[in-house]
N, CA, C and O atoms as CSV, one atom per row, in Angstrom:
chain,resi,resn,atom,element,x,y,z
A,1,MET,N,N,0.842,-1.184,0.000
A,1,MET,CA,C,0.000,0.000,0.000
A,1,MET,C,C,0.887,1.247,0.000
A,1,MET,O,O,2.018,1.209,0.485
A,2,ALA,N,N,0.380,2.327,-0.534
A,2,ALA,CA,C,1.153,3.553,-0.708
A,2,ALA,C,C,1.657,4.132,0.604
A,2,ALA,O,O,2.779,4.635,0.671
A,3,PHE,N,N,0.844,4.066,1.637
A,3,PHE,CA,C,1.213,4.719,2.884
A,3,PHE,C,C,2.105,3.855,3.773
A,3,PHE,O,O,2.623,4.344,4.777
A,4,GLU,N,N,2.294,2.575,3.423
A,4,GLU,CA,C,3.195,1.731,4.199
A,4,GLU,C,C,4.633,2.226,4.085
A,4,GLU,O,O,5.364,2.265,5.075
A,5,GLY,N,N,5.032,2.601,2.878
A,5,GLY,CA,C,6.380,3.133,2.672
A,5,GLY,C,C,6.579,4.429,3.434
A,5,GLY,O,O,7.629,4.649,4.037
A,6,LEU,N,N,5.579,5.279,3.406
A,6,LEU,CA,C,5.645,6.540,4.137
A,6,LEU,C,C,5.722,6.274,5.630
A,6,LEU,O,O,6.501,6.912,6.339
A,7,SER,N,N,4.930,5.349,6.102
A,7,SER,CA,C,4.920,5.007,7.525
A,7,SER,C,C,6.282,4.495,7.985
A,7,SER,O,O,6.773,4.905,9.037
A,8,SER,N,N,6.889,3.613,7.217
A,8,SER,CA,C,8.203,3.080,7.616
A,8,SER,C,C,9.279,4.162,7.551
A,8,SER,O,O,10.195,4.169,8.374
A,9,ARG,N,N,9.183,5.064,6.593
A,9,ARG,CA,C,10.149,6.163,6.518
A,9,ARG,C,C,9.981,7.121,7.697
A,9,ARG,O,O,10.972,7.599,8.250
A,10,LEU,N,N,8.744,7.404,8.083
A,10,LEU,CA,C,8.508,8.275,9.231
A,10,LEU,C,C,9.006,7.640,10.521
A,10,LEU,O,O,9.513,8.332,11.404
A,11,GLN,N,N,8.865,6.337,10.627
A,11,GLN,CA,C,9.402,5.636,11.799
A,11,GLN,C,C,10.920,5.774,11.846
A,11,GLN,O,O,11.498,5.976,12.914
A,12,GLY,N,N,11.559,5.665,10.685
A,12,GLY,CA,C,13.001,5.857,10.618
A,12,GLY,C,C,13.423,7.264,11.017
A,12,GLY,O,O,14.463,7.460,11.647
A,13,ILE,N,N,12.609,8.233,10.643
A,13,ILE,CA,C,12.883,9.620,11.006
A,13,ILE,C,C,12.856,9.789,12.520
A,13,ILE,O,O,13.754,10.402,13.097
A,14,THR,N,N,11.830,9.249,13.157
A,14,THR,CA,C,11.734,9.397,14.612
A,14,THR,C,C,12.928,8.748,15.300
A,14,THR,O,O,13.407,9.249,16.317
A,15,ASN,N,N,13.408,7.644,14.757
A,15,ASN,CA,C,14.585,6.992,15.340
A,15,ASN,C,C,15.842,7.847,15.190
A,15,ASN,O,O,16.657,7.914,16.110
A,16,LYS,N,N,16.002,8.490,14.055
A,16,LYS,CA,C,17.182,9.325,13.810
A,16,LYS,C,C,17.214,10.567,14.701
A,16,LYS,O,O,18.287,11.052,15.060
A,17,LEU,N,N,16.040,11.074,15.053
A,17,LEU,CA,C,15.971,12.325,15.800
A,17,LEU,C,C,15.838,12.142,17.307
A,17,LEU,O,O,15.662,13.121,18.032
A,18,ARG,N,N,15.917,10.933,17.777
A,18,ARG,CA,C,15.800,10.687,19.219
A,18,ARG,C,C,16.845,11.476,19.996
A,18,ARG,O,O,18.011,11.541,19.605
A,19,GLY,N,N,16.416,12.066,21.091
A,19,GLY,CA,C,17.322,12.785,21.973
A,19,GLY,C,C,17.573,14.233,21.593
A,19,GLY,O,O,18.206,14.966,22.353
A,20,LYS,N,N,17.094,14.658,20.442
A,20,LYS,CA,C,17.279,16.049,20.038
A,20,LYS,C,C,16.168,16.906,20.640
A,20,LYS,O,O,15.041,16.446,20.826
A,21,THR,N,N,16.504,18.155,20.939
A,21,THR,CA,C,15.510,19.050,21.516
A,21,THR,C,C,15.001,20.078,20.524
A,21,THR,O,O,14.071,20.827,20.823
A,22,ARG,N,N,15.603,20.118,19.346
A,22,ARG,CA,C,15.191,21.084,18.324
A,22,ARG,C,C,15.443,20.487,16.944
A,22,ARG,O,O,16.417,19.761,16.741
A,23,ILE,N,N,14.580,20.789,16.018
A,23,ILE,CA,C,14.730,20.329,14.647
A,23,ILE,C,C,15.580,21.351,13.905
A,23,ILE,O,O,15.184,22.508,13.763
A,24,THR,N,N,16.746,20.926,13.434
A,24,THR,CA,C,17.624,21.841,12.699
A,24,THR,C,C,17.231,21.852,11.224
A,24,THR,O,O,16.462,21.011,10.760
A,25,GLU,N,N,17.771,22.811,10.514
A,25,GLU,CA,C,17.486,22.908,9.089
A,25,GLU,C,C,17.986,21.676,8.340
A,25,GLU,O,O,17.310,21.199,7.428
A,26,SER,N,N,19.149,21.154,8.704
A,26,SER,CA,C,19.663,19.954,8.027
A,26,SER,C,C,18.823,18.722,8.369
A,26,SER,O,O,18.605,17.864,7.515
A,27,ASP,N,N,18.350,18.634,9.621
A,27,ASP,CA,C,17.446,17.541,9.998
A,27,ASP,C,C,16.185,17.606,9.149
A,27,ASP,O,O,15.722,16.595,8.621
A,28,LEU,N,N,15.646,18.795,9.028
A,28,LEU,CA,C,14.411,18.985,8.286
A,28,LEU,C,C,14.589,18.620,6.812
A,28,LEU,O,O,13.715,17.988,6.220
A,29,LYS,N,N,15.706,19.012,6.224
A,29,LYS,CA,C,15.959,18.678,4.817
A,29,LYS,C,C,16.001,17.167,4.615
A,29,LYS,O,O,15.452,16.655,3.640
A,30,GLU,N,N,16.648,16.456,5.531
A,30,GLU,CA,C,16.729,14.997,5.444
A,30,GLU,C,C,15.338,14.366,5.601
A,30,GLU,O,O,14.984,13.432,4.881
A,31,ILE,N,N,14.567,14.887,6.545
A,31,ILE,CA,C,13.217,14.380,6.785
A,31,ILE,C,C,12.345,14.602,5.555
A,31,ILE,O,O,11.659,13.690,5.093
A,32,LEU,N,N,12.379,15.810,5.038
A,32,LEU,CA,C,11.543,16.141,3.882
A,32,LEU,C,C,11.940,15.336,2.653
A,32,LEU,O,O,11.090,14.986,1.835
A,33,ARG,N,N,13.212,15.045,2.525
A,33,ARG,CA,C,13.669,14.213,1.416
A,33,ARG,C,C,13.046,12.821,1.506
A,33,ARG,O,O,12.587,12.275,0.502
A,34,GLU,N,N,13.031,12.253,2.705
A,34,GLU,CA,C,12.443,10.930,2.913
A,34,GLU,C,C,10.943,10.937,2.621
A,34,GLU,O,O,10.432,10.030,1.965
A,35,VAL,N,N,10.251,11.945,3.101
A,35,VAL,CA,C,8.807,12.054,2.862
A,35,VAL,C,C,8.538,12.228,1.376
A,35,VAL,O,O,7.643,11.592,0.820
A,36,LYS,N,N,9.314,13.088,0.739
A,36,LYS,CA,C,9.158,13.343,-0.692
A,36,LYS,C,C,9.350,12.062,-1.504
A,36,LYS,O,O,8.558,11.760,-2.397
A,37,LEU,N,N,10.408,11.315,-1.188
A,37,LEU,CA,C,10.656,10.062,-1.908
A,37,LEU,C,C,9.532,9.059,-1.700
A,37,LEU,O,O,9.120,8.379,-2.639
A,38,ALA,N,N,9.036,8.967,-0.470
A,38,ALA,CA,C,7.947,8.034,-0.185
A,38,ALA,C,C,6.691,8.394,-0.977
A,38,ALA,O,O,6.024,7.516,-1.524
A,39,LEU,N,N,6.375,9.673,-1.035
A,39,LEU,CA,C,5.189,10.106,-1.774
A,39,LEU,C,C,5.353,9.893,-3.273
A,39,LEU,O,O,4.419,9.460,-3.948
A,40,LEU,N,N,6.538,10.195,-3.794
A,40,LEU,CA,C,6.779,9.990,-5.226
A,40,LEU,C,C,6.745,8.503,-5.582
A,40,LEU,O,O,6.243,8.129,-6.641
A,41,GLU,N,N,7.276,7.659,-4.702
A,41,GLU,CA,C,7.220,6.214,-4.924
A,41,GLU,C,C,5.782,5.704,-4.895
A,41,GLU,O,O,5.463,4.683,-5.506
A,42,ALA,N,N,4.918,6.422,-4.181
A,42,ALA,CA,C,3.502,6.063,-4.115
A,42,ALA,C,C,2.718,6.680,-5.278
A,42,ALA,O,O,1.488,6.664,-5.280
A,43,ASP,N,N,3.433,7.221,-6.259
A,43,ASP,CA,C,2.843,7.811,-7.463
A,43,ASP,C,C,1.973,9.032,-7.200
A,43,ASP,O,O,0.992,9.265,-7.907
A,44,VAL,N,N,2.333,9.808,-6.184
A,44,VAL,CA,C,1.649,11.074,-5.952
A,44,VAL,C,C,2.217,12.082,-6.944
A,44,VAL,O,O,3.422,12.103,-7.192
A,45,ASN,N,N,1.365,12.899,-7.499
A,45,ASN,CA,C,1.751,13.895,-8.485
A,45,ASN,C,C,2.881,14.780,-7.947
A,45,ASN,O,O,2.840,15.226,-6.800
A,46,TYR,N,N,3.885,15.025,-8.789
A,46,TYR,CA,C,5.059,15.798,-8.378
A,46,TYR,C,C,4.690,17.196,-7.881
A,46,TYR,O,O,5.241,17.654,-6.880
A,47,LYS,N,N,3.773,17.875,-8.557
A,47,LYS,CA,C,3.394,19.222,-8.146
A,47,LYS,C,C,2.737,19.220,-6.768
A,47,LYS,O,O,2.967,20.124,-5.964
A,48,ILE,N,N,1.930,18.215,-6.501
A,48,ILE,CA,C,1.293,18.092,-5.189
A,48,ILE,C,C,2.342,17.827,-4.122
A,48,ILE,O,O,2.292,18.406,-3.036
A,49,VAL,N,N,3.294,16.952,-4.432
A,49,VAL,CA,C,4.366,16.648,-3.481
A,49,VAL,C,C,5.180,17.901,-3.183
A,49,VAL,O,O,5.498,18.180,-2.027
A,50,LYS,N,N,5.512,18.644,-4.209
A,50,LYS,CA,C,6.309,19.860,-4.047
A,50,LYS,C,C,5.602,20.861,-3.138
A,50,LYS,O,O,6.221,21.428,-2.237
A,51,GLU,N,N,4.316,21.079,-3.369
A,51,GLU,CA,C,3.535,22.003,-2.548
A,51,GLU,C,C,3.417,21.486,-1.110
A,51,GLU,O,O,3.540,22.249,-0.152
A,52,PHE,N,N,3.179,20.201,-0.981
A,52,PHE,CA,C,3.041,19.559,0.332
A,52,PHE,C,C,4.324,19.716,1.151
A,52,PHE,O,O,4.274,20.091,2.323
A,53,ILE,N,N,5.459,19.432,0.540
A,53,ILE,CA,C,6.750,19.531,1.220
A,53,ILE,C,C,7.020,20.980,1.616
A,53,ILE,O,O,7.540,21.240,2.701
A,54,SER,N,N,6.675,21.909,0.757
A,54,SER,CA,C,6.862,23.327,1.071
A,54,SER,C,C,6.057,23.742,2.298
A,54,SER,O,O,6.548,24.485,3.147
A,55,GLN,N,N,4.829,23.264,2.388
A,55,GLN,CA,C,3.986,23.588,3.542
A,55,GLN,C,C,4.548,23.002,4.828
A,55,GLN,O,O,4.530,23.653,5.872
A,56,ILE,N,N,5.044,21.782,4.754
A,56,ILE,CA,C,5.629,21.150,5.943
A,56,ILE,C,C,6.873,21.910,6.374
A,56,ILE,O,O,7.069,22.161,7.563
A,57,GLU,N,N,7.711,22.277,5.416
A,57,GLU,CA,C,8.936,23.006,5.728
A,57,GLU,C,C,8.620,24.317,6.434
A,57,GLU,O,O,9.280,24.678,7.409
A,58,THR,N,N,7.625,25.019,5.949
A,58,THR,CA,C,7.223,26.287,6.561
A,58,THR,C,C,6.807,26.089,8.013
A,58,THR,O,O,7.165,26.885,8.881
A,59,LYS,N,N,6.055,25.035,8.272
A,59,LYS,CA,C,5.552,24.798,9.622
A,59,LYS,C,C,6.608,24.223,10.566
A,59,LYS,O,O,6.561,24.486,11.768
A,60,ALA,N,N,7.554,23.448,10.048
A,60,ALA,CA,C,8.469,22.708,10.914
A,60,ALA,C,C,9.804,23.402,11.174
A,60,ALA,O,O,10.423,23.166,12.212
A,61,LEU,N,N,10.252,24.233,10.274
A,61,LEU,CA,C,11.589,24.809,10.383
A,61,LEU,C,C,11.758,25.618,11.664
A,61,LEU,O,O,11.067,26.612,11.887
A,62,GLY,N,N,12.677,25.177,12.486
A,62,GLY,CA,C,13.001,25.897,13.706
A,62,GLY,C,C,11.950,25.808,14.789
A,62,GLY,O,O,12.064,26.482,15.813
A,63,GLN,N,N,10.943,25.004,14.592
A,63,GLN,CA,C,9.852,24.918,15.559
A,63,GLN,C,C,10.339,24.244,16.839
A,63,GLN,O,O,10.975,23.191,16.797
A,64,ASP,N,N,10.032,24.866,17.978
A,64,ASP,CA,C,10.359,24.233,19.251
A,64,ASP,C,C,9.528,22.982,19.403
A,64,ASP,O,O,8.363,22.935,19.008
A,65,VAL,N,N,10.144,21.971,19.980
A,65,VAL,CA,C,9.456,20.705,20.170
A,65,VAL,C,C,8.530,20.821,21.373
A,65,VAL,O,O,8.915,21.344,22.418
A,66,LEU,N,N,7.314,20.330,21.214
A,66,LEU,CA,C,6.388,20.306,22.333
A,66,LEU,C,C,6.964,19.448,23.447
A,66,LEU,O,O,7.658,18.469,23.173
A,67,LYS,N,N,6.690,19.795,24.687
A,67,LYS,CA,C,7.270,19.081,25.824
A,67,LYS,C,C,6.951,17.594,25.806
A,67,LYS,O,O,7.777,16.780,26.220
A,68,SER,N,N,5.781,17.233,25.338
A,68,SER,CA,C,5.372,15.831,25.359
A,68,SER,C,C,5.813,15.053,24.128
A,68,SER,O,O,5.595,13.843,24.056
A,69,LEU,N,N,6.429,15.721,23.159
A,69,LEU,CA,C,6.814,15.068,21.911
A,69,LEU,C,C,8.320,15.141,21.688
A,69,LEU,O,O,8.981,16.084,22.123
A,70,THR,N,N,8.841,14.146,21.012
A,70,THR,CA,C,10.226,14.195,20.558
A,70,THR,C,C,10.230,14.938,19.221
A,70,THR,O,O,9.170,15.094,18.614
A,71,PRO,N,N,11.387,15.400,18.745
A,71,PRO,CA,C,11.419,16.068,17.439
A,71,PRO,C,C,10.850,15.201,16.320
A,71,PRO,O,O,10.126,15.696,15.456
A,72,GLY,N,N,11.173,13.917,16.335
A,72,GLY,CA,C,10.639,13.019,15.308
A,72,GLY,C,C,9.132,12.942,15.355
A,72,GLY,O,O,8.469,12.974,14.318
A,73,GLN,N,N,8.588,12.841,16.550
A,73,GLN,CA,C,7.142,12.800,16.697
A,73,GLN,C,C,6.507,14.109,16.244
A,73,GLN,O,O,5.426,14.110,15.655
A,74,GLN,N,N,7.173,15.210,16.518
A,74,GLN,CA,C,6.658,16.521,16.100
A,74,GLN,C,C,6.576,16.600,14.582
A,74,GLN,O,O,5.578,17.071,14.037
A,75,VAL,N,N,7.618,16.143,13.899
A,75,VAL,CA,C,7.617,16.175,12.432
A,75,VAL,C,C,6.540,15.240,11.892
A,75,VAL,O,O,5.821,15.592,10.956
A,76,VAL,N,N,6.427,14.056,12.476
A,76,VAL,CA,C,5.400,13.120,12.035
A,76,VAL,C,C,4.012,13.747,12.230
A,76,VAL,O,O,3.136,13.587,11.381
A,77,LYS,N,N,3.814,14.449,13.331
A,77,LYS,CA,C,2.531,15.114,13.577
A,77,LYS,C,C,2.263,16.168,12.501
A,77,LYS,O,O,1.146,16.265,11.992
A,78,ILE,N,N,3.276,16.951,12.156
A,78,ILE,CA,C,3.114,17.977,11.121
A,78,ILE,C,C,2.774,17.325,9.779
A,78,ILE,O,O,1.880,17.784,9.068
A,79,VAL,N,N,3.498,16.246,9.435
A,79,VAL,CA,C,3.237,15.534,8.182
A,79,VAL,C,C,1.823,14.973,8.183
A,79,VAL,O,O,1.104,15.108,7.193
A,80,LYS,N,N,1.418,14.349,9.274
A,80,LYS,CA,C,0.063,13.784,9.381
A,80,LYS,C,C,-0.992,14.873,9.207
A,80,LYS,O,O,-1.945,14.709,8.446
A,81,ASP,N,N,-0.814,15.979,9.915
A,81,ASP,CA,C,-1.789,17.072,9.820
A,81,ASP,C,C,-1.898,17.597,8.389
A,81,ASP,O,O,-2.993,17.889,7.909
A,82,GLU,N,N,-0.760,17.715,7.716
A,82,GLU,CA,C,-0.766,18.202,6.334
A,82,GLU,C,C,-1.391,17.173,5.388
A,82,GLU,O,O,-2.094,17.548,4.450
A,83,LEU,N,N,-1.145,15.887,5.623
A,83,LEU,CA,C,-1.767,14.852,4.795
A,83,LEU,C,C,-3.281,14.882,4.947
A,83,LEU,O,O,-4.013,14.791,3.960
A,84,VAL,N,N,-3.743,15.008,6.168
A,84,VAL,CA,C,-5.186,15.073,6.413
A,84,VAL,C,C,-5.776,16.283,5.693
A,84,VAL,O,O,-6.815,16.177,5.041
A,85,GLU,N,N,-5.123,17.414,5.810
A,85,GLU,CA,C,-5.615,18.630,5.153
A,85,GLU,C,C,-5.595,18.471,3.637
A,85,GLU,O,O,-6.541,18.873,2.960
A,86,LEU,N,N,-4.533,17.893,3.102
A,86,LEU,CA,C,-4.424,17.696,1.661
A,86,LEU,C,C,-5.519,16.767,1.158
A,86,LEU,O,O,-6.153,17.049,0.141
A,87,LEU,N,N,-5.742,15.678,1.851
A,87,LEU,CA,C,-6.770,14.734,1.432
A,87,LEU,C,C,-8.173,15.327,1.567
A,87,LEU,O,O,-9.043,15.063,0.737
A,88,ARG,N,N,-8.387,16.112,2.591
A,88,ARG,CA,C,-9.679,16.779,2.788
A,88,ARG,C,C,-9.904,17.776,1.653
A,88,ARG,O,O,-11.003,17.856,1.105
A,89,TRP,N,N,-8.875,18.529,1.302
A,89,TRP,CA,C,-8.985,19.524,0.244
A,89,TRP,C,C,-9.230,18.855,-1.112
A,89,TRP,O,O,-10.016,19.358,-1.915
A,90,ARG,N,N,-8.574,17.743,-1.368
A,90,ARG,CA,C,-8.704,17.053,-2.655
A,90,ARG,C,C,-10.092,16.429,-2.820
A,90,ARG,O,O,-10.541,16.226,-3.948
A,91,ARG,N,N,-10.771,16.123,-1.723
A,91,ARG,CA,C,-12.109,15.535,-1.777
A,91,ARG,C,C,-13.146,16.524,-2.274
A,91,ARG,O,O,-14.122,16.135,-2.916
A,92,LYS,N,N,-12.944,17.782,-1.987
A,92,LYS,CA,C,-13.951,18.807,-2.297
A,92,LYS,C,C,-14.118,19.006,-3.775
A,92,LYS,O,O,-14.927,19.832,-4.199
């Protein structure tokens, strides 16, 4: 399924970011690259992926991590929220 690849990549992201208290620009670039590749492998339109990644970057760059979340979990939350919004928008 298309989202299995994305799910496994997001799990890998959370593992890489364990113990960090802030998402750096280089961390974010690596994360977004993984998400982008997963979406493209799932045959999501390139223009949609580009816009989606841009929105995530805007929301995640330099964002302080919530006390209850790790940086990886924070990024996964941002990606999830954007996916939900994208799918909701595409339904209309």
